[in-house]
C-alpha positions in Angstrom: 0.1 155.0 131.5 -1.4 156.8 128.5 -0.2 160.3 127.7 -2.8 163.1 127.7 -4.2 163.9 124.2 -3.6 167.3 122.7 -6.6 169.0 121.2 -6.9 168.3 117.5 -7.3 170.9 114.8 -11.0 170.0 114.4 -11.6 171.1 118.0 -10.1 174.5 117.4 -11.9 175.0 114.1 -15.2 174.2 115.9 -14.3 176.7 118.7 -13.4 179.3 116.0 -16.6 178.8 114.1 -18.7 179.1 117.2 -17.0 182.3 118.2 -17.6 183.8 114.8 -21.3 182.8 114.9 -21.7 184.6 118.3 -19.6 187.5 117.2 -21.7 188.0 114.0 -24.9 188.5 116.0 -24.2 192.3 116.5 -23.5 193.0 112.7 -26.6 191.0 111.8 -28.7 193.1 114.1 -27.2 196.2 112.6 -28.1 195.0 109.1 -31.6 194.1 110.2 -32.1 197.5 111.8 -31.2 199.0 108.4 -33.6 196.7 106.6 -30.7 194.9 104.7 -31.7 191.6 106.4 -35.1 190.3 107.4 -35.9 190.5 111.1 -37.5 187.0 110.8 -34.3 185.6 109.2 -32.1 187.2 112.0 -34.4 185.9 114.7 -34.4 182.3 113.4 -30.7 182.3 112.5 -29.6 183.5 116.0 -32.3 181.7 118.0 -29.7 180.1 120.3 -28.0 183.4 121.0 -31.3 185.2 121.7 -32.7 182.4 124.0 -29.3 182.2 125.9 -29.2 186.0 126.4 -32.8 186.0 127.7 -32.1 183.2 130.1 -28.8 184.8 131.2 -28.3 186.9 134.4 -29.0 190.6 133.9 -25.3 191.7 133.4 -24.9 189.3 130.6 -28.2 190.1 129.0 -27.3 193.8 129.1 -24.0 193.2 127.3 -25.8 191.2 124.6 -28.5 193.9 124.3 -25.8 196.6 124.0 -23.9 194.6 121.4 -27.1 194.0 119.4 -27.7 197.7 119.3 -30.7 197.4 121.5 -29.7 200.4 123.7 -27.5 203.3 122.7 -26.1 203.6 126.2 -25.5 201.1 129.0 -28.1 202.9 131.2 -31.1 203.6 129.1 -33.9 205.8 130.4 -36.6 204.3 128.2 -38.4 201.0 128.3 -37.8 200.4 124.6 -37.1 196.6 124.2 -34.6 197.3 121.4 -33.4 194.8 118.9 -33.0 191.9 121.4 -36.6 192.4 122.6 -37.9 192.7 119.1 -36.2 189.5 118.0 -37.5 187.7 121.0 -41.0 188.7 120.2 -40.6 187.5 116.6 -39.3 184.1 117.9 -42.2 183.8 120.4 -44.8 184.7 117.7 -43.4 182.1 115.3 -43.4 179.4 118.1 -47.0 180.2 118.9 -48.0 179.9 115.3 -46.7 176.3 114.9 
């Protein structure tokens, strides 16, 4: 009977890189809001995160929106789409122009 395989180092490296990628979304949005990074660059670079956030249930979307700096408070009184909405609009515009 074969013994169960232990996860190899490559697996844990891949998990770590994926976690760093997702965690860097908030700082990238912060830099884009301060014009240190292009909004188009951030929208393209983080397309999977933005699409996943928009397809997620409301509580998850709210967490991602808060992390991206879209809303200063959890309960916003404005209809401002914030950074997440802005990046989504950029992605949609780029897809329609293809």
